[in-house]
SEMIDREN-71616 format. One record per residue (C-alpha): residue number from 1; chain; x, y, z. Coordinates in steps of 0.05 Angstrom, whole numbers, plus 5000, padded with zeros to 4 digits. Example, Ala and Ser with C-alpha at 12.3 -4.5 7.8 and 13.67 -1.06 7.14 Angstrom:
2
+-----+-------+------+------+------+
|   n | chain |    u |    v |    w |
+-----+-------+------+------+------+
|   1 |     A | 5246 | 4910 | 5156 |
|   2 |     A | 5273 | 4979 | 5143 |
+-----+-------+------+------+------+
//
This chain:
319
+-----+-------+------+------+------+
|   n | chain |    u |    v |    w |
+-----+-------+------+------+------+
|   1 |     A | 7432 | 3987 | 3099 |
|   2 |     A | 7491 | 4032 | 3085 |
|   3 |     A | 7516 | 4055 | 3018 |
|   4 |     A | 7571 | 4025 | 2976 |
|   5 |     A | 7639 | 4060 | 2985 |
|   6 |     A | 7710 | 4041 | 2975 |
|   7 |     A | 7764 | 4063 | 3025 |
|   8 |     A | 7838 | 4061 | 3016 |
|   9 |     A | 7904 | 4099 | 3020 |
|  10 |     A | 7947 | 4137 | 2971 |
|  11 |     A | 7968 | 4090 | 2916 |
|  12 |     A | 8039 | 4063 | 2906 |
|  13 |     A | 8062 | 4058 | 2835 |
|  14 |     A | 8091 | 3990 | 2818 |
|  15 |     A | 8093 | 3938 | 2764 |
|  16 |     A | 8098 | 3945 | 2688 |
|  17 |     A | 8025 | 3960 | 2670 |
|  18 |     A | 8025 | 4033 | 2689 |
|  19 |     A | 8003 | 4089 | 2644 |
|  20 |     A | 8016 | 4162 | 2661 |
|  21 |     A | 7958 | 4209 | 2675 |
|  22 |     A | 7938 | 4264 | 2723 |
|  23 |     A | 7931 | 4272 | 2798 |
|  24 |     A | 7936 | 4206 | 2837 |
|  25 |     A | 7937 | 4165 | 2773 |
|  26 |     A | 7919 | 4092 | 2767 |
|  27 |     A | 7947 | 4036 | 2726 |
|  28 |     A | 7910 | 4021 | 2662 |
|  29 |     A | 7890 | 3951 | 2641 |
|  30 |     A | 7915 | 3944 | 2570 |
|  31 |     A | 7892 | 3874 | 2552 |
|  32 |     A | 7846 | 3860 | 2493 |
|  33 |     A | 7812 | 3797 | 2519 |
|  34 |     A | 7743 | 3786 | 2489 |
|  35 |     A | 7686 | 3761 | 2532 |
|  36 |     A | 7636 | 3740 | 2479 |
|  37 |     A | 7598 | 3678 | 2500 |
|  38 |     A | 7619 | 3685 | 2573 |
|  39 |     A | 7575 | 3699 | 2633 |
|  40 |     A | 7595 | 3745 | 2690 |
|  41 |     A | 7564 | 3763 | 2757 |
|  42 |     A | 7580 | 3832 | 2787 |
|  43 |     A | 7553 | 3845 | 2857 |
|  44 |     A | 7535 | 3917 | 2870 |
|  45 |     A | 7541 | 3934 | 2797 |
|  46 |     A | 7492 | 3992 | 2797 |
|  47 |     A | 7543 | 4045 | 2817 |
|  48 |     A | 7616 | 4064 | 2824 |
|  49 |     A | 7669 | 4013 | 2810 |
|  50 |     A | 7618 | 3957 | 2800 |
|  51 |     A | 7582 | 3996 | 2745 |
|  52 |     A | 7647 | 4015 | 2711 |
|  53 |     A | 7669 | 3942 | 2713 |
|  54 |     A | 7602 | 3917 | 2686 |
|  55 |     A | 7604 | 3968 | 2630 |
|  56 |     A | 7673 | 3946 | 2606 |
|  57 |     A | 7655 | 3873 | 2609 |
|  58 |     A | 7591 | 3886 | 2570 |
|  59 |     A | 7631 | 3925 | 2519 |
|  60 |     A | 7675 | 3864 | 2509 |
|  61 |     A | 7615 | 3820 | 2495 |
|  62 |     A | 7601 | 3786 | 2562 |
|  63 |     A | 7532 | 3769 | 2588 |
|  64 |     A | 7531 | 3810 | 2651 |
|  65 |     A | 7487 | 3793 | 2711 |
|  66 |     A | 7478 | 3854 | 2754 |
|  67 |     A | 7469 | 3825 | 2824 |
|  68 |     A | 7441 | 3884 | 2863 |
|  69 |     A | 7394 | 3897 | 2921 |
|  70 |     A | 7359 | 3958 | 2893 |
|  71 |     A | 7322 | 3941 | 2828 |
|  72 |     A | 7307 | 4013 | 2809 |
|  73 |     A | 7380 | 4034 | 2813 |
|  74 |     A | 7402 | 3971 | 2777 |
|  75 |     A | 7354 | 3982 | 2720 |
|  76 |     A | 7379 | 4054 | 2711 |
|  77 |     A | 7451 | 4029 | 2710 |
|  78 |     A | 7432 | 3975 | 2659 |
|  79 |     A | 7400 | 4027 | 2614 |
|  80 |     A | 7464 | 4068 | 2617 |
|  81 |     A | 7508 | 4008 | 2602 |
|  82 |     A | 7464 | 3985 | 2544 |
|  83 |     A | 7463 | 4055 | 2515 |
|  84 |     A | 7538 | 4064 | 2520 |
|  85 |     A | 7560 | 3995 | 2497 |
|  86 |     A | 7504 | 3973 | 2450 |
|  87 |     A | 7498 | 3908 | 2489 |
|  88 |     A | 7431 | 3876 | 2499 |
|  89 |     A | 7457 | 3822 | 2545 |
|  90 |     A | 7459 | 3858 | 2612 |
|  91 |     A | 7406 | 3834 | 2662 |
|  92 |     A | 7385 | 3846 | 2734 |
|  93 |     A | 7379 | 3792 | 2787 |
|  94 |     A | 7359 | 3812 | 2857 |
|  95 |     A | 7413 | 3799 | 2910 |
|  96 |     A | 7412 | 3824 | 2981 |
|  97 |     A | 7479 | 3805 | 3012 |
|  98 |     A | 7451 | 3824 | 3080 |
|  99 |     A | 7406 | 3763 | 3080 |
| 100 |     A | 7434 | 3692 | 3075 |
| 101 |     A | 7367 | 3667 | 3051 |
| 102 |     A | 7367 | 3720 | 2996 |
| 103 |     A | 7437 | 3697 | 2976 |
| 104 |     A | 7412 | 3625 | 2971 |
| 105 |     A | 7351 | 3648 | 2931 |
| 106 |     A | 7396 | 3686 | 2883 |
| 107 |     A | 7441 | 3626 | 2871 |
| 108 |     A | 7381 | 3579 | 2862 |
| 109 |     A | 7352 | 3626 | 2809 |
| 110 |     A | 7419 | 3635 | 2775 |
| 111 |     A | 7435 | 3561 | 2772 |
| 112 |     A | 7366 | 3545 | 2743 |
| 113 |     A | 7367 | 3600 | 2690 |
| 114 |     A | 7440 | 3607 | 2670 |
| 115 |     A | 7479 | 3551 | 2636 |
| 116 |     A | 7548 | 3576 | 2653 |
| 117 |     A | 7589 | 3622 | 2698 |
| 118 |     A | 7658 | 3645 | 2678 |
| 119 |     A | 7672 | 3703 | 2725 |
| 120 |     A | 7647 | 3723 | 2794 |
| 121 |     A | 7664 | 3793 | 2817 |
| 122 |     A | 7650 | 3804 | 2891 |
| 123 |     A | 7647 | 3880 | 2886 |
| 124 |     A | 7592 | 3904 | 2933 |
| 125 |     A | 7612 | 3933 | 3000 |
| 126 |     A | 7593 | 3985 | 3051 |
| 127 |     A | 7613 | 4025 | 3112 |
| 128 |     A | 7555 | 4030 | 3160 |
| 129 |     A | 7529 | 4010 | 3228 |
| 130 |     A | 7472 | 3962 | 3240 |
| 131 |     A | 7454 | 3889 | 3232 |
| 132 |     A | 7437 | 3844 | 3174 |
| 133 |     A | 7372 | 3805 | 3169 |
| 134 |     A | 7408 | 3747 | 3204 |
| 135 |     A | 7433 | 3790 | 3261 |
| 136 |     A | 7505 | 3797 | 3239 |
| 137 |     A | 7543 | 3863 | 3241 |
| 138 |     A | 7525 | 3893 | 3174 |
| 139 |     A | 7597 | 3903 | 3150 |
| 140 |     A | 7618 | 3832 | 3167 |
| 141 |     A | 7552 | 3805 | 3140 |
| 142 |     A | 7552 | 3841 | 3074 |
| 143 |     A | 7625 | 3852 | 3059 |
| 144 |     A | 7648 | 3782 | 3078 |
| 145 |     A | 7596 | 3731 | 3098 |
| 146 |     A | 7546 | 3743 | 3042 |
| 147 |     A | 7601 | 3740 | 2990 |
| 148 |     A | 7631 | 3679 | 3023 |
| 149 |     A | 7565 | 3641 | 3017 |
| 150 |     A | 7552 | 3667 | 2947 |
| 151 |     A | 7621 | 3643 | 2923 |
| 152 |     A | 7616 | 3575 | 2956 |
| 153 |     A | 7547 | 3562 | 2925 |
| 154 |     A | 7572 | 3580 | 2856 |
| 155 |     A | 7639 | 3544 | 2856 |
| 156 |     A | 7614 | 3481 | 2823 |
| 157 |     A | 7586 | 3521 | 2764 |
| 158 |     A | 7651 | 3559 | 2758 |
| 159 |     A | 7689 | 3493 | 2756 |
| 160 |     A | 7646 | 3468 | 2698 |
| 161 |     A | 7677 | 3519 | 2652 |
| 162 |     A | 7749 | 3532 | 2630 |
| 163 |     A | 7789 | 3582 | 2669 |
| 164 |     A | 7736 | 3610 | 2716 |
| 165 |     A | 7757 | 3667 | 2762 |
| 166 |     A | 7734 | 3698 | 2828 |
| 167 |     A | 7754 | 3771 | 2840 |
| 168 |     A | 7740 | 3800 | 2909 |
| 169 |     A | 7747 | 3874 | 2923 |
| 170 |     A | 7786 | 3886 | 2985 |
| 171 |     A | 7820 | 3949 | 3010 |
| 172 |     A | 7887 | 3971 | 3037 |
| 173 |     A | 7846 | 3982 | 3101 |
| 174 |     A | 7856 | 3908 | 3116 |
| 175 |     A | 7922 | 3929 | 3147 |
| 176 |     A | 7885 | 3960 | 3205 |
| 177 |     A | 7838 | 3902 | 3215 |
| 178 |     A | 7837 | 3844 | 3264 |
| 179 |     A | 7792 | 3785 | 3276 |
| 180 |     A | 7768 | 3768 | 3346 |
| 181 |     A | 7736 | 3700 | 3335 |
| 182 |     A | 7708 | 3696 | 3406 |
| 183 |     A | 7672 | 3763 | 3397 |
| 184 |     A | 7649 | 3743 | 3328 |
| 185 |     A | 7618 | 3678 | 3350 |
| 186 |     A | 7587 | 3709 | 3413 |
| 187 |     A | 7564 | 3775 | 3385 |
| 188 |     A | 7559 | 3760 | 3311 |
| 189 |     A | 7600 | 3821 | 3291 |
| 190 |     A | 7672 | 3846 | 3286 |
| 191 |     A | 7657 | 3915 | 3313 |
| 192 |     A | 7598 | 3962 | 3318 |
| 193 |     A | 7580 | 4030 | 3345 |
| 194 |     A | 7546 | 4094 | 3324 |
| 195 |     A | 7610 | 4134 | 3316 |
| 196 |     A | 7645 | 4136 | 3248 |
| 197 |     A | 7711 | 4113 | 3275 |
| 198 |     A | 7677 | 4051 | 3305 |
| 199 |     A | 7644 | 4027 | 3242 |
| 200 |     A | 7705 | 4046 | 3201 |
| 201 |     A | 7746 | 3999 | 3245 |
| 202 |     A | 7693 | 3945 | 3233 |
| 203 |     A | 7701 | 3959 | 3158 |
| 204 |     A | 7776 | 3947 | 3164 |
| 205 |     A | 7762 | 3881 | 3199 |
| 206 |     A | 7715 | 3860 | 3143 |
| 207 |     A | 7768 | 3878 | 3091 |
| 208 |     A | 7818 | 3833 | 3127 |
| 209 |     A | 7765 | 3779 | 3122 |
| 210 |     A | 7763 | 3791 | 3046 |
| 211 |     A | 7838 | 3783 | 3039 |
| 212 |     A | 7841 | 3721 | 3082 |
| 213 |     A | 7781 | 3691 | 3046 |
| 214 |     A | 7818 | 3699 | 2980 |
| 215 |     A | 7881 | 3669 | 3010 |
| 216 |     A | 7845 | 3607 | 3035 |
| 217 |     A | 7801 | 3601 | 2973 |
| 218 |     A | 7863 | 3595 | 2929 |
| 219 |     A | 7888 | 3537 | 2971 |
| 220 |     A | 7821 | 3501 | 2964 |
| 221 |     A | 7820 | 3513 | 2889 |
| 222 |     A | 7888 | 3482 | 2876 |
| 223 |     A | 7882 | 3428 | 2823 |
| 224 |     A | 7819 | 3459 | 2793 |
| 225 |     A | 7812 | 3506 | 2733 |
| 226 |     A | 7787 | 3564 | 2777 |
| 227 |     A | 7832 | 3619 | 2804 |
| 228 |     A | 7819 | 3677 | 2851 |
| 229 |     A | 7847 | 3745 | 2866 |
| 230 |     A | 7835 | 3802 | 2915 |
| 231 |     A | 7839 | 3875 | 2894 |
| 232 |     A | 7853 | 3942 | 2925 |
| 233 |     A | 7823 | 3991 | 2875 |
| 234 |     A | 7856 | 4054 | 2902 |
| 235 |     A | 7824 | 4116 | 2931 |
| 236 |     A | 7760 | 4120 | 2889 |
| 237 |     A | 7709 | 4175 | 2884 |
| 238 |     A | 7644 | 4136 | 2890 |
| 239 |     A | 7594 | 4149 | 2946 |
| 240 |     A | 7648 | 4159 | 2999 |
| 241 |     A | 7614 | 4215 | 3037 |
| 242 |     A | 7542 | 4190 | 3036 |
| 243 |     A | 7546 | 4163 | 3108 |
| 244 |     A | 7586 | 4222 | 3135 |
| 245 |     A | 7561 | 4281 | 3175 |
| 246 |     A | 7553 | 4349 | 3140 |
| 247 |     A | 7619 | 4376 | 3166 |
| 248 |     A | 7655 | 4312 | 3145 |
| 249 |     A | 7626 | 4319 | 3075 |
| 250 |     A | 7647 | 4392 | 3074 |
| 251 |     A | 7719 | 4370 | 3085 |
| 252 |     A | 7719 | 4306 | 3043 |
| 253 |     A | 7683 | 4326 | 2979 |
| 254 |     A | 7731 | 4381 | 2955 |
| 255 |     A | 7790 | 4335 | 2967 |
| 256 |     A | 7753 | 4278 | 2930 |
| 257 |     A | 7741 | 4322 | 2870 |
| 258 |     A | 7815 | 4341 | 2867 |
| 259 |     A | 7850 | 4277 | 2885 |
| 260 |     A | 7808 | 4214 | 2882 |
| 261 |     A | 7803 | 4167 | 2823 |
| 262 |     A | 7740 | 4164 | 2783 |
| 263 |     A | 7704 | 4096 | 2782 |
| 264 |     A | 7731 | 4078 | 2713 |
| 265 |     A | 7802 | 4086 | 2737 |
| 266 |     A | 7785 | 4049 | 2801 |
| 267 |     A | 7759 | 3990 | 2761 |
| 268 |     A | 7824 | 3978 | 2724 |
| 269 |     A | 7855 | 3929 | 2773 |
| 270 |     A | 7790 | 3890 | 2778 |
| 271 |     A | 7790 | 3885 | 2702 |
| 272 |     A | 7863 | 3863 | 2703 |
| 273 |     A | 7848 | 3806 | 2750 |
| 274 |     A | 7785 | 3787 | 2712 |
| 275 |     A | 7815 | 3789 | 2642 |
| 276 |     A | 7891 | 3787 | 2641 |
| 277 |     A | 7919 | 3724 | 2610 |
| 278 |     A | 7975 | 3686 | 2645 |
| 279 |     A | 7962 | 3707 | 2717 |
| 280 |     A | 7935 | 3639 | 2738 |
| 281 |     A | 7999 | 3623 | 2777 |
| 282 |     A | 7984 | 3684 | 2820 |
| 283 |     A | 7919 | 3656 | 2845 |
| 284 |     A | 7907 | 3678 | 2917 |
| 285 |     A | 7949 | 3742 | 2910 |
| 286 |     A | 7929 | 3813 | 2927 |
| 287 |     A | 7932 | 3863 | 2869 |
| 288 |     A | 7940 | 3938 | 2868 |
| 289 |     A | 7954 | 3981 | 2807 |
| 290 |     A | 7946 | 3920 | 2761 |
| 291 |     A | 8004 | 3885 | 2795 |
| 292 |     A | 8011 | 3835 | 2852 |
| 293 |     A | 8031 | 3865 | 2918 |
| 294 |     A | 8058 | 3834 | 2981 |
| 295 |     A | 8010 | 3834 | 3040 |
| 296 |     A | 8029 | 3843 | 3112 |
| 297 |     A | 8033 | 3781 | 3155 |
| 298 |     A | 7961 | 3784 | 3180 |
| 299 |     A | 7936 | 3782 | 3108 |
| 300 |     A | 7968 | 3714 | 3094 |
| 301 |     A | 7963 | 3678 | 3161 |
| 302 |     A | 7946 | 3607 | 3141 |
| 303 |     A | 7918 | 3588 | 3209 |
| 304 |     A | 7873 | 3649 | 3215 |
| 305 |     A | 7850 | 3642 | 3143 |
| 306 |     A | 7831 | 3569 | 3154 |
| 307 |     A | 7794 | 3585 | 3219 |
| 308 |     A | 7757 | 3643 | 3186 |
| 309 |     A | 7734 | 3595 | 3130 |
| 310 |     A | 7710 | 3543 | 3180 |
| 311 |     A | 7674 | 3595 | 3224 |
| 312 |     A | 7643 | 3626 | 3162 |
| 313 |     A | 7618 | 3557 | 3140 |
| 314 |     A | 7582 | 3549 | 3206 |
| 315 |     A | 7555 | 3620 | 3209 |
| 316 |     A | 7528 | 3617 | 3138 |
| 317 |     A | 7496 | 3550 | 3148 |
| 318 |     A | 7539 | 3512 | 3098 |
| 319 |     A | 7556 | 3461 | 3153 |
+-----+-------+------+------+------+
//
């Protein structure tokens, strides 16, 4: 499987939550919400934005479930988080989003062992070529379908609490995506190929799926006490160049050191959507720099969002 990265464009400063800093600065979440007594799942929490998010939630007193594929990396991240925050309530649960059976096993274990769920952060993602265990294109399978199934299987537990939230990391790359349902149903992917531009386009398609999933999820959650949000974290220095060729890394890494946000800065909009009080009326919206942003037409197409949900239900075996 490929490595977790986040891809985006230069950030646009907007909203009233901004705090000045250096380079391509980010907004800063300023809320003081406590999380004591609450349980959170963070997918892909062993590195990058996910780790920075998990660390801050642990610092605020949450019980943090690190839902990761690689146990060794997760345990190292947990040690770091415990050492930095003093929390003893950060635990690992194995989750491979590239296997629908593994997603089901994770949710079965979680529902048997955890009494509550207050916050689900669909953070994990990758840019890579290949197939999942179920034969789906790996970007569609991991970035969208695995998280779709995970969320659907956990919704009832979220509804049992008060004010549950689902936060899904998207990317501004959704603007370049499209969804060919015929190709998806026939070939089980939204793009593939060994060249970087081919699987980057597939990544854009998967990010459009994330935005449309959030749009449709909000409609289905109306009348409940659960809300949902999608997030563009900005241009973040995580493991961006791990899947690039040597010459691409030679070009990218100096720029990343100078211009890209660190993971802590990249986590701020996720934290805003997870913790900010009073944003419930904005359920279903897309956030950037700790503020809601308008999406282009393809990101809020009701008919396409509904069809994607129905196709995803079939592909994931929900119906």
